[in-house]
N, C-alpha and C positions, 0 to 999 in steps of 0.2 A: 427542505432534503428531498423532498422529492423530485428536485431536477439535479441534484448531486452528480448523479453519473453524467449527464449533460456537460456541466461545470468542469469533471473533472477530463470528457474528452475536448472541450472546448479548451481547456488548456495544452493538453496534448497539439491539439492541432490538424491538419490536415496531412500532414506527411504519411507518405507509404511506409509499412513496416519495414520494407529493407532499408529505407532510409533512418531508420531509429537505432539508436543504440543503448543499451539498459542508462546511462548517464542522463540521455534526454528525456526517458519516460522519468526518472527519478525528481530532475529538476520540475517537470509538470506537475507531479504529486505534490511537491513541497510548495508550489506556488497555488493548488488546490486545499492544501493543507493549511494556509495563512487566511483562505476564504473562511469569514463568519458565518454561521448558521444559526437560527433559532435553535437555543438548547434547552431544555431543564437547567434550573440553577442547583444542580445536585453533583457531587464529585464525581471524575471521570465520565461527566455528560459528552463530551466529545474528545474523541482521541484517535491518534495515528499507529497503525502498527506496519513494521517491517520484518518480515518473515521469510525464509528460505528454506530449501530443501529438498531432498530426491522423492517424489512421489511418483504413482503410478493409479489416478482415477479411471480405471477403467479404458485405459490406453497404455503403449508402453512406456515405463518410468523416463520420467524428464526431470531434468531439475528446472526448479519454480521460485521464483521470487514473487511475492504477494505483498500489493502495497494496498492496504485497507486504512479507509477511514471509519469509523464507528461513532454512530449518534445513539443516543438514548432518547426513547420513547417514552412519556407519562399518560396516562389517563388522564379523566376529565378531574377527578380528584387530586392530581399531581404527584400520584404514587407510579414508580416502576411500571410500565408496562412493557416492553421488548426494546431489542437495539434493531438499530437500521446500519448495515455495511456495506460498504461502498469498495469493492475490490477491484483493482486494478495487476490483471496476474501475467505474469510474462513467463512464457516455458523456452526452455533451452534443450537443446539437442545433450544428453547424459554424457561427457565426457569424465574420463578418468581427476582432471584438476577442479571439475565441477562437485563429482561426489564427493571429493575429498573434503570439502566444506562442510559437512553434516547438514544441520539443522539448526536453526538460531531463530531467536524471535527477540523483538524490543519494543516496548510502547512508548507512547509520548502522550501525555494528557494535557491540554491546555488550562486547566484549571491548577494544575499539580506546582505552578511557581517554576517550571521549569523554563529554558531559553529552549524556541524550536531550531532555531540555527546552532545551537550546540549541541542538541540533540541529532541532528543531521550531520554535523561534523565530525561527531564521535562514530557516526556508522559509517562515515566516508572513511575513516582513519583503520577502519580493520581491515586486515589482511586479504579478507574475502572481496574485498570493493574492488581493489586491485585486481581480482582475477574477473570480475563480473562487468564493472564500467564499461569498456568497450565492445562488449560482446554485442551482438544482433540476435534479438529474440526471434525464436522461430514463429511463434504464436504471442498475439496480446487479448486478452479476454477483459472486459470492462462488465460489470455487473452488479448488482445491487439484489442485497437479499436482508430477510425480516429473521434476528437470532432472540 
């Protein structure tokens, strides 16, 4: 798990941000999401989150798509200790069409019996996907945090 951000960066490749569209990053995130990591054998120990909305985190408001993978971390006795989240955050210039999308989030957990491809397909069938799939983000930030 300590190398998860590097694994995600490898999936994204070395293309310049100006050459990327949202769909490129989404496909890289799904490849990352298919990779197996050692996680505790507990419910919801390895999940993917697709979320978007308009936010202002200490800067002008922007539309943000946050693709996150969350891992549970257990203590030495096997009890929940914390989560580690690996984020791929895409920011876009705020336009009326993006602002009109509002906020949305959807989780996928590997152990829940759902199919990752079906989850991804359902997200790309949303009307919002037609708005964002070909957009070029103005910024991409990848980071890992403990929550």
